[in-house]
Structures are given as structure tokens and as C-alpha cells.
C-alpha positions, 0 to 999 in steps of 0.5 A: 500500500502506498501512502502520500504525505504532504509536508509544508515549509513554515516559520519554525514554531520557536521563532517570534513572528514579525509583521512587515512594516508595510503590513503586506505579510510576515517577514521571513527574511533570515528566519529559521524555517522548518517542517510544519509540526502537524505534518511531521506527525503525519510523516511519523504515522506513515513511517510507523505504518510502514514499519508495521508492515501495513504500508509498502511505500511512503512518498513525501510531497511539498509545494512551494519554493526550491528550499522546500527540498530541505523539508522533504529531506527531513521527511525522508530522514524520518522515514519517507522513501522518496520525495516530490517537490511541486516547485512554484514561487507563487503564493500557494493557497489551500485550494491550489495546494489541494488541486496539486495534491489531487493531480499527484494522487491521480498520478501516484494512486496512493491508497492513503493520504495523511497530512497535518490538520493545519499549518501553523503559519496560516492556520487555514485547516482547509487543504485536507478537506478540500482534497477529500472533496476533489478526490471524492474520498472519505476523510477523517480529521483531527486523528488521535489514533489510526489503525489500518487493516483489511482495506479499511482505516479506523480513526479515533478523532477528537471532538468537542464532546470527547472521542469519535471513532470512524471507519473509512474504506480506502482510499481515504484521507486522514488529517493528524492532531497533536496527540496522534504520536510524538515524532522521532528524533532524526539521527545523523545516519538517517539524514545522510541516507536521506540525501541519497533518496529520490527527489523529483521536481515538477512544476504546476504546469506539468500537472495541468493545475492553475495555482492563481490566488483566489483570495487577496490579503489586504493587510496583516497586523499584529494583535493589540498589546494586552494591558496590564492586569490589576489586583482586587482586594476581595470577590465583591470588588472583582464582581463589581468590576466585571459587571460595571467595567468589563461588562461581561456579567449581567 
């Protein structure tokens, strides 16, 4: 069974994000970039399925600038067998990425696509759902446990009221949540092995996909700074302030 794992290159989660002075976007010049943490969980899960003998091949896919090759090499160091870069300098929005992934899925014919539930840069949480709609495949989002057997995937997902368990007939799409697993530490030998693994480079035009933006960003601003808190002497004063000043209780 073949598994496709899309991975995104994002600003590292440890970096404090800065907005450009003209408000046109986030400043990524000279900023550390890394794999989206949710996608890292997806690669780890696909690798574990392969180690369990359920999956035969794991293919990592990234859409974006040429530097995304580094992200793919990281995915291959975790355990992906090969990588595909859909190279584009354009701003790729979720719908464009979903269309690119659909084209690759039609070409590669995977039985399962595992991807992060969202990227930590735009927090859209849209690509997996859009891809499922385009392919007409069943989907399970926010997965905290995945079992694959007998042509079906059993997925436990987190919902507001607790846990929900779904059974999907393959081929299917799964998006990963934080509690699914803890990605392994990438060792130096595996990093060296990843450099020798196959990495193909294609363009959106090769896949017949139009990646033009459908949504325009008007302005990006930082959230307002929070004002300092105050101490109150007793509960009665707290209730009075909540009622009269904050007006959050009646």
C-alpha cells in the first residue's frame, strides 16, 4: 500500500513572528524555517505504518519554493522513501495546494493520504478537506489514533464532546492532531541516507493545475498589546468590576 504525505515549509514554531512594516505579510527574511509540526506527525504515522508492515511505500510531497527540498529531506530522514517537490514561487493557497495534491494522487494512486490538520503559519485547516472533496474520498480529521487493516482505516478523532471513532474504506484521507504520536528524533545516519533518496521536481504546469490566488490579503497586523492586569482586594470588588467595567456579567 502506498501512502502520500504532504509536508509544508513554515516559520519554525520557536521563532517570534514579525509583521512587515508595510503590513503586506510576515517577514521571513533570515528566519529559521522548518517542517510544519502537524505534518511531521503525519510523516511519523506513515513511517510507523510502514514499519508495521501495513504500508509498502511512503512518498513525501511539498509545494512551494526550491528550499522546500530541505523539508522533504527531513521527511525522508524520518522515514519517507522518496520525495516530490511541486516547485512554484507563487503564493500557494489551500485550494491550489489541494488541486496539486489531487493531480499527484491521480498520478501516484496512493491508497492513503495523511497530512497535518493545519499549518501553523496560516492556520487555514482547509487543504485536507478540500482534497477529500476533489478526490471524492472519505476523510477523517483531527486523528488521535489510526489503525489500518483489511482495506479499511479506523480513526479515533477528537471532538468537542470527547472521542469519535470512524471507519473509512480506502482510499481515504486522514488529517493528524497533536496527540496522534510524538515524532522521532532524526539521527545523523538517517539524514545522510536521506540525501541519497529520490527527489523529483515538477512544476504546476506539468500537472495541468492553475495555482492563481483566489483570495487577496489586504493587510496583516499584529494583535493589540494586552494591558496590564490589576489586583482586587476581595470577590465583591472583582464582581463589581466585571459587571460595571468589563461588562461581561449581567
